[in-house]
ZAKE-25758 format. One record per residue: x, y, z of N, C-alpha, C, CB in turn. Coordinates in Angstrom, 3 decimals. Glycine has a CB too. Example, Ala and Ser with C-alpha at 12.3 -4.5 7.8 and 13.67 -1.06 7.14 Angstrom:
BEGIN
+----------+----------+----------+----------+----------+----------+----------+----------+----------+----------+----------+----------+
|     n_px |     n_py |     n_pz |    ca_px |    ca_py |    ca_pz |     c_px |     c_py |     c_pz |    cb_px |    cb_py |    cb_pz |
+----------+----------+----------+----------+----------+----------+----------+----------+----------+----------+----------+----------+
|   13.190 |   -5.690 |    7.800 |   12.300 |   -4.500 |    7.800 |   13.200 |   -3.300 |    7.800 |   11.308 |   -4.473 |    9.046 |
|   12.850 |   -2.250 |    7.080 |   13.670 |   -1.060 |    7.140 |   12.900 |    0.030 |    7.870 |   14.084 |   -0.598 |    5.725 |
+----------+----------+----------+----------+----------+----------+----------+----------+----------+----------+----------+----------+
// end
This chain:
BEGIN
+----------+----------+----------+----------+----------+----------+----------+----------+----------+----------+----------+----------+
|     n_px |     n_py |     n_pz |    ca_px |    ca_py |    ca_pz |     c_px |     c_py |     c_pz |    cb_px |    cb_py |    cb_pz |
+----------+----------+----------+----------+----------+----------+----------+----------+----------+----------+----------+----------+
|  101.306 |   93.168 |   80.162 |  102.346 |   94.177 |   80.634 |  101.495 |   95.000 |   81.741 |  102.972 |   95.211 |   79.305 |
|   99.852 |   95.719 |   81.571 |   99.923 |   96.808 |   81.868 |   98.611 |   95.875 |   83.218 |   99.654 |   98.215 |   80.512 |
|   98.301 |   94.808 |   83.293 |   97.586 |   94.183 |   84.231 |   99.013 |   93.632 |   85.011 |   96.391 |   93.021 |   83.594 |
|  100.092 |   93.657 |   85.148 |  100.965 |   92.900 |   85.671 |  101.648 |   94.908 |   86.728 |  102.170 |   91.713 |   84.074 |
|  101.201 |   96.034 |   85.636 |  101.419 |   97.136 |   86.687 |  100.302 |   97.669 |   87.298 |  102.080 |   98.234 |   86.169 |
|   99.136 |   97.048 |   87.003 |   98.003 |   97.142 |   87.928 |   98.131 |   96.201 |   88.917 |   96.728 |   96.982 |   87.304 |
|   98.688 |   95.441 |   89.089 |   98.826 |   94.678 |   90.241 |   99.640 |   94.941 |   91.124 |   99.034 |   93.627 |   90.035 |
|  100.734 |   95.083 |   90.448 |  101.836 |   95.841 |   91.487 |  101.285 |   97.123 |   92.201 |  103.221 |   96.371 |   90.625 |
|  100.153 |   97.916 |   91.624 |  100.170 |   99.119 |   92.270 |   98.776 |   98.732 |   93.472 |   99.946 |  100.548 |   91.015 |
|   98.432 |   97.594 |   93.159 |   97.204 |   97.510 |   93.998 |   97.914 |   96.501 |   95.436 |   95.698 |   96.632 |   92.940 |
|   99.058 |   95.860 |   94.928 |   99.902 |   95.266 |   96.133 |  100.663 |   96.236 |   96.814 |  100.886 |   94.205 |   95.709 |
|  100.868 |   97.432 |   96.090 |  101.794 |   98.595 |   96.681 |  100.728 |   99.417 |   97.761 |  102.448 |   99.760 |   95.268 |
|   99.452 |   99.144 |   97.034 |   98.609 |  100.129 |   98.124 |   97.937 |   99.104 |   99.549 |   97.023 |  100.970 |   97.084 |
|   97.989 |   97.540 |   99.623 |   97.731 |   97.092 |  100.376 |   99.034 |   96.605 |  101.448 |   96.946 |   96.368 |   99.812 |
|   99.906 |   96.782 |  101.152 |  101.356 |   96.272 |  101.825 |  102.006 |   97.903 |  102.382 |  102.634 |   95.317 |  100.335 |
|  102.819 |   97.464 |  103.228 |  103.926 |   98.314 |  103.449 |  105.028 |   97.374 |  103.459 |  103.832 |   99.169 |  104.723 |
|  105.933 |   97.672 |  102.748 |  106.925 |   96.315 |  102.599 |  107.864 |   97.078 |  103.309 |  107.475 |   95.624 |  100.947 |
|  108.788 |   95.779 |  104.127 |  108.712 |   94.694 |  103.931 |  107.532 |   94.269 |  104.500 |  109.716 |   94.149 |  104.240 |
|  106.502 |   93.088 |  104.147 |  105.891 |   92.654 |  104.422 |  105.593 |   91.026 |  104.939 |  105.575 |   93.152 |  103.794 |
|  104.720 |   90.540 |  105.553 |  104.127 |   89.369 |  105.108 |  103.363 |   88.737 |  104.302 |  103.817 |   89.127 |  105.594 |
|  103.452 |   87.836 |  103.067 |  102.818 |   88.025 |  101.982 |  102.118 |   86.240 |  102.239 |  103.937 |   88.560 |  100.491 |
|  101.207 |   86.029 |  101.953 |  100.869 |   84.609 |  102.043 |  100.240 |   84.022 |  100.237 |   99.494 |   84.508 |  103.476 |
|  101.387 |   83.242 |  100.077 |  101.033 |   82.292 |   98.631 |  100.342 |   81.248 |   99.275 |  102.443 |   81.603 |   97.629 |
|   99.055 |   81.222 |   97.787 |   99.213 |   79.712 |   97.797 |   98.342 |   78.864 |   96.533 |   98.656 |   79.202 |   99.330 |
|   99.210 |   77.876 |   96.205 |   99.411 |   77.145 |   95.104 |   98.887 |   76.073 |   95.363 |  100.608 |   77.003 |   94.687 |
|   98.570 |   74.962 |   94.192 |   97.830 |   73.750 |   94.511 |   98.838 |   72.830 |   93.259 |   95.809 |   73.912 |   94.260 |
|   99.377 |   71.899 |   93.418 |  100.098 |   71.567 |   92.301 |   99.704 |   69.806 |   92.530 |  101.911 |   72.170 |   92.358 |
|  100.312 |   68.834 |   91.495 |   99.702 |   67.589 |   91.526 |  100.431 |   67.164 |   92.689 |   99.798 |   66.685 |   90.235 |
|  100.400 |   65.824 |   93.383 |  100.976 |   65.292 |   94.467 |  102.052 |   64.772 |   93.891 |  100.214 |   64.398 |   95.236 |
|  103.379 |   65.041 |   93.539 |  104.226 |   64.947 |   92.742 |  105.704 |   65.484 |   94.236 |  103.740 |   66.027 |   91.135 |
|  106.581 |   64.723 |   94.687 |  107.659 |   65.519 |   95.316 |  108.177 |   66.190 |   94.490 |  108.621 |   64.900 |   95.938 |
|  108.708 |   66.162 |   93.282 |  109.956 |   66.551 |   93.032 |  108.751 |   68.427 |   93.171 |  111.012 |   65.683 |   91.177 |
|  107.564 |   68.532 |   92.364 |  106.477 |   69.602 |   91.642 |  106.679 |   70.349 |   93.400 |  104.340 |   68.776 |   90.880 |
|  106.261 |   69.661 |   94.264 |  106.150 |   70.149 |   95.490 |  107.664 |   70.454 |   96.607 |  105.168 |   69.107 |   96.033 |
|  108.668 |   70.477 |   95.806 |  110.087 |   70.341 |   96.525 |  110.315 |   71.608 |   95.544 |  111.223 |   68.673 |   96.398 |
|  109.642 |   72.066 |   93.997 |  110.146 |   73.251 |   93.197 |  109.758 |   74.197 |   94.364 |  109.395 |   73.574 |   91.566 |
|  108.286 |   74.184 |   94.515 |  107.460 |   75.211 |   94.982 |  108.799 |   75.426 |   96.615 |  105.347 |   74.526 |   95.270 |
|  108.255 |   74.757 |   97.237 |  109.544 |   75.018 |   98.363 |  110.241 |   75.681 |   98.430 |  110.323 |   74.400 |   98.575 |
|  111.086 |   75.464 |   97.632 |  112.687 |   75.952 |   96.814 |  112.725 |   77.509 |   96.205 |  113.009 |   74.838 |   95.239 |
|  111.543 |   77.963 |   96.233 |  111.393 |   78.850 |   95.985 |  111.565 |   80.176 |   97.146 |  110.423 |   78.561 |   95.420 |
|  111.967 |   79.330 |   98.278 |  111.213 |   80.617 |   99.124 |  112.166 |   80.107 |  100.634 |  108.885 |   80.490 |   99.278 |
|  112.484 |   80.935 |  101.122 |  113.913 |   81.217 |  102.341 |  112.980 |   79.936 |  103.646 |  114.106 |   83.819 |  103.240 |
|  113.427 |   78.561 |  103.684 |  112.896 |   77.554 |  104.536 |  113.469 |   78.042 |  105.474 |  113.078 |   76.145 |  104.328 |
|  114.229 |   78.881 |  106.405 |  114.530 |   79.176 |  107.203 |  113.570 |   79.626 |  108.403 |  115.222 |   79.756 |  106.764 |
|  112.833 |   80.896 |  107.417 |  112.184 |   81.971 |  108.055 |  110.800 |   81.460 |  107.198 |  112.910 |   83.697 |  107.819 |
|  110.583 |   81.212 |  106.496 |  108.619 |   80.718 |  105.672 |  108.451 |   79.811 |  106.645 |  108.308 |   79.733 |  103.689 |
|  107.328 |   80.245 |  106.659 |  105.805 |   79.088 |  107.259 |  105.456 |   78.454 |  106.367 |  104.307 |   79.687 |  107.755 |
|  105.706 |   77.038 |  105.858 |  105.053 |   76.372 |  104.677 |  103.959 |   75.270 |  105.780 |  106.461 |   75.418 |  103.415 |
|  102.808 |   75.275 |  105.007 |  101.832 |   74.394 |  105.587 |  101.033 |   73.415 |  103.901 |  100.513 |   75.652 |  106.681 |
|  101.099 |   72.513 |  104.163 |  100.517 |   71.393 |  103.288 |   99.763 |   70.490 |  103.212 |  101.006 |   70.886 |  103.017 |
|   98.735 |   70.542 |  102.927 |   97.505 |   69.501 |  102.949 |   97.162 |   69.304 |  101.480 |   96.099 |   70.074 |  103.823 |
|   96.770 |   67.509 |  101.980 |   96.851 |   66.739 |  100.361 |   95.375 |   66.810 |  100.094 |   97.509 |   64.857 |  100.246 |
|   94.844 |   66.446 |   99.147 |   93.251 |   66.348 |   99.019 |   92.976 |   65.269 |   99.256 |   92.589 |   66.634 |   97.832 |
|   91.641 |   65.147 |   99.009 |   90.994 |   63.239 |   99.848 |   91.336 |   62.480 |   99.048 |   89.182 |   62.699 |  100.090 |
|   91.502 |   62.886 |   98.229 |   92.114 |   61.520 |   97.088 |   93.810 |   61.193 |   97.050 |   91.731 |   62.035 |   95.227 |
|   94.331 |   62.685 |   97.473 |   95.686 |   62.360 |   97.273 |   96.129 |   62.350 |   95.808 |   95.939 |   61.076 |   97.877 |
|   95.365 |   63.429 |   95.073 |   95.835 |   63.424 |   93.926 |   96.179 |   64.855 |   93.551 |   94.958 |   62.774 |   93.084 |
|   96.297 |   66.089 |   94.674 |   97.038 |   67.197 |   94.603 |   97.117 |   67.751 |   95.882 |   96.568 |   68.082 |   93.682 |
|   98.281 |   68.449 |   96.044 |   98.547 |   68.997 |   97.125 |   98.179 |   70.715 |   97.283 |   99.931 |   68.636 |   97.270 |
|   97.561 |   71.225 |   98.411 |   97.272 |   72.516 |   98.147 |   98.936 |   72.739 |   99.123 |   95.439 |   73.221 |   98.759 |
|   99.236 |   74.473 |   98.812 |  100.597 |   74.479 |   99.696 |  100.562 |   76.206 |   99.929 |  102.278 |   73.752 |   98.703 |
|  100.168 |   76.536 |  101.315 |  100.307 |   77.806 |  101.578 |  101.500 |   77.906 |  102.517 |   99.062 |   78.366 |  102.095 |
|  102.048 |   79.669 |  101.857 |  103.270 |   79.602 |  102.269 |  103.175 |   81.457 |  103.062 |  104.491 |   79.148 |  100.757 |
|  103.924 |   81.368 |  103.966 |  104.047 |   83.155 |  104.713 |  104.921 |   83.371 |  104.646 |  103.809 |   83.668 |  106.067 |
|  105.701 |   84.692 |  103.870 |  107.135 |   84.639 |  104.007 |  106.885 |   86.184 |  103.892 |  108.204 |   83.697 |  102.864 |
|  108.547 |   86.523 |  104.347 |  108.313 |   88.129 |  104.222 |  109.001 |   88.525 |  103.187 |  108.748 |   89.018 |  105.409 |
|  108.211 |   89.348 |  102.527 |  108.287 |   90.028 |  101.271 |  108.815 |   91.787 |  100.820 |  106.935 |   89.829 |  100.932 |
|  109.823 |   91.819 |  100.220 |  110.476 |   93.082 |  100.048 |  109.587 |   94.186 |   99.832 |  111.376 |   93.031 |   98.993 |
|  109.601 |   93.442 |   98.321 |  108.084 |   94.608 |   97.607 |  107.661 |   94.051 |   96.732 |  108.278 |   96.168 |   96.893 |
|  106.583 |   94.501 |   96.502 |  105.459 |   93.795 |   95.348 |  106.387 |   93.419 |   93.936 |  103.991 |   95.147 |   94.827 |
|  107.337 |   94.056 |   93.085 |  108.101 |   93.067 |   92.620 |  108.668 |   91.706 |   93.203 |  108.932 |   93.654 |   92.320 |
|  108.905 |   91.904 |   94.214 |  109.449 |   90.325 |   94.062 |  108.231 |   89.222 |   94.575 |  110.988 |   90.078 |   95.169 |
|  107.231 |   89.699 |   94.876 |  106.060 |   88.958 |   95.078 |  105.436 |   88.438 |   93.674 |  105.065 |   89.850 |   95.866 |
|  105.652 |   89.517 |   92.287 |  105.219 |   88.713 |   91.358 |  106.354 |   88.095 |   90.560 |  104.320 |   89.406 |   90.574 |
|  107.736 |   88.436 |   91.467 |  108.674 |   87.611 |   90.848 |  108.423 |   85.995 |   91.129 |  110.060 |   88.080 |   91.347 |
|  108.007 |   85.685 |   92.060 |  107.860 |   84.724 |   93.023 |  106.800 |   83.704 |   91.859 |  107.126 |   85.424 |   94.707 |
|  105.811 |   84.546 |   91.363 |  104.534 |   83.929 |   90.894 |  104.830 |   83.995 |   89.319 |  103.063 |   84.797 |   91.421 |
|  106.224 |   84.680 |   89.144 |  106.481 |   84.170 |   87.920 |  107.186 |   82.964 |   87.568 |  107.000 |   84.981 |   87.387 |
|  108.397 |   82.950 |   88.637 |  108.658 |   81.676 |   88.762 |  108.046 |   80.527 |   88.851 |  109.120 |   81.632 |   89.415 |
|  106.883 |   80.539 |   89.439 |  106.120 |   79.779 |   89.872 |  104.684 |   78.924 |   88.729 |  105.739 |   80.681 |   90.993 |
|  104.835 |   79.973 |   87.722 |  104.288 |   79.939 |   86.226 |  105.155 |   78.827 |   85.441 |  104.462 |   81.526 |   85.430 |
|  106.106 |   78.668 |   85.824 |  106.940 |   77.519 |   85.567 |  106.770 |   75.978 |   85.539 |  107.717 |   77.659 |   86.299 |
|  106.640 |   75.988 |   86.379 |  105.803 |   74.869 |   87.395 |  104.733 |   74.205 |   86.346 |  104.828 |   75.738 |   88.914 |
|  104.463 |   72.567 |   85.744 |  103.749 |   72.336 |   85.058 |  102.887 |   72.076 |   85.993 |  104.039 |   71.611 |   84.170 |
|  101.620 |   72.477 |   86.136 |  100.550 |   71.631 |   86.081 |  100.171 |   72.269 |   87.741 |  100.946 |   69.759 |   85.737 |
|  101.015 |   73.431 |   87.740 |  101.040 |   74.767 |   89.186 |   99.467 |   74.986 |   88.778 |  102.407 |   76.728 |   89.000 |
|   98.873 |   75.504 |   90.019 |   97.547 |   76.757 |   89.845 |   97.844 |   77.366 |   91.245 |   95.549 |   76.088 |   89.677 |
|   98.262 |   78.853 |   90.765 |   97.845 |   79.748 |   92.291 |   97.071 |   80.422 |   92.755 |   98.385 |   80.467 |   92.668 |
|   96.705 |   80.895 |   93.624 |   95.517 |   81.255 |   94.241 |   95.538 |   82.154 |   94.946 |   95.005 |   80.477 |   94.839 |
+----------+----------+----------+----------+----------+----------+----------+----------+----------+----------+----------+----------+
// end
C-alpha cells in the first residue's frame, strides 16, 4: 500500500490532470489478450500502436490516453494486472 501511495504522489507531481498518459504493455500474441488490453481504453480517443516481436510470440502495445487522475492510471494498471502473461512497462 505504501508503494501505491508513493507512485500516486509521483504521478501527481509529474502530471497536471487531466493529462495524456502513455501506457506500455507486452502480451503474448493472442488476439484475446490483445483485445482485453485494448478494451480497457476509449478506442475513439486513445492512440493505440501494436508491434509484434520478430518471432511473433509477443506483441508490444503502446497506448496514449487522456487520464483524469493518478488514481485513474493506477486503476488501469490494476485491471491490466489481471491479464495472464501481461508485462507492464
